[in-house]
C-alpha positions in Angstrom: 0.0 0.0 0.0 2.8 2.4 0.9 4.5 1.9 -2.5 1.2 2.7 -4.3 0.6 5.8 -2.2 4.2 6.9 -2.9 3.7 6.5 -6.6 0.3 8.2 -6.7 1.6 11.0 -4.5 4.2 12.0 -7.0 3.4 15.2 -8.9 1.2 14.6 -12.0 0.8 10.8 -11.5 -2.9 10.9 -10.6 -3.5 13.5 -13.2 -2.0 11.3 -15.9 -4.2 8.4 -14.8 -7.3 10.6 -14.7 -6.6 12.0 -18.2 -6.4 8.4 -19.5 -9.7 7.3 -17.9 -11.8 7.9 -21.0 -9.5 7.1 -23.9 -5.9 6.4 -24.9 -3.7 9.5 -25.6 -0.5 10.2 -27.3 2.4 11.7 -25.4 1.7 15.1 -26.9 -2.0 14.9 -26.1 -1.3 14.0 -22.5 1.2 16.8 -22.2 -1.5 19.3 -23.4 -4.2 17.8 -21.2 -1.9 18.1 -18.2 -1.4 21.9 -18.6 1.8 21.5 -20.7 3.9 19.8 -18.0 7.5 19.4 -19.0 8.4 16.5 -21.3 11.0 15.2 -18.8 8.4 15.0 -16.0 5.8 13.4 -18.2 8.3 10.9 -19.5 9.4 10.0 -16.0 5.9 9.6 -14.7 4.8 7.5 -17.6 7.8 5.3 -17.1 6.9 4.9 -13.4 3.3 4.2 -14.2 4.3 1.6 -16.8 6.7 -0.1 -14.4 3.8 -0.3 -11.9 1.7 -1.8 -14.7 -1.0 0.8 -14.5 -0.3 2.3 -17.9 0.8 0.7 -21.2 1.2 1.7 -24.8 -1.3 0.4 -27.3 -0.5 -0.8 -30.8 -1.0 2.8 -32.1 1.7 4.0 -29.7 -0.8 5.8 -27.4 -0.8 5.5 -23.7 -3.7 3.8 -22.1 -4.7 2.3 -18.7 -4.1 -1.3 -18.1 -6.8 -3.4 -16.5 -5.3 -2.9 -13.0 -5.1 0.9 -13.8 -8.7 1.0 -14.8 -9.7 -0.9 -11.7 -7.7 1.6 -9.6 -9.5 4.6 -11.2 -12.9 2.9 -10.7 -12.1 2.8 -7.0 -11.3 6.5 -7.1 -14.8 7.3 -8.4 -16.1 7.5 -4.8 -13.3 10.0 -4.0 -14.5 12.1 -6.9 -18.0 12.1 -5.5 -16.7 13.0 -2.1 -14.6 15.8 -3.5 -17.6 17.4 -5.3 -19.6 17.2 -2.1 -16.8 18.7 -0.1 -16.3 21.5 -2.6 -20.1 22.3 -2.3 -19.8 22.5 1.5 -16.8 24.8 1.3 -18.7 27.1 -1.1 -21.7 27.5 1.2 -21.8 30.7 3.2 -21.4 30.1 6.9 -23.4 31.8 9.6 -21.6 34.7 11.3 -21.1 33.6 14.9 -21.1 37.3 16.2 
C-alpha cells in the first residue's frame, strides 16, 4: 500500500491516470491535457506508471490504462463524488457567529 501511495503522491501521477480514464492518448495529447507539463516529468511519470503496470502503450503507440489501472481509477470514483460534495460544502456561506 505504501508503494502505491508513494507513486500516486508524485506530482502529476494521478492527473495522468485521470486523463487516460476515457481514452488512450499520445504523449503530446497527454502533455497538453496536463497543462503543458515538461516533457521530462511526463516521460518520467509515464515510465513509473508503466513499471507499476498501471499504464501501457497500445498498438498505435498511445498511452492507455491497463486493466489494473482502470480498476484503480474505478475505486477513485467514490473519491471524486466525495470531493464534489466537499467543494459544495466549502462554497456554502457560513453563519456569522457574532
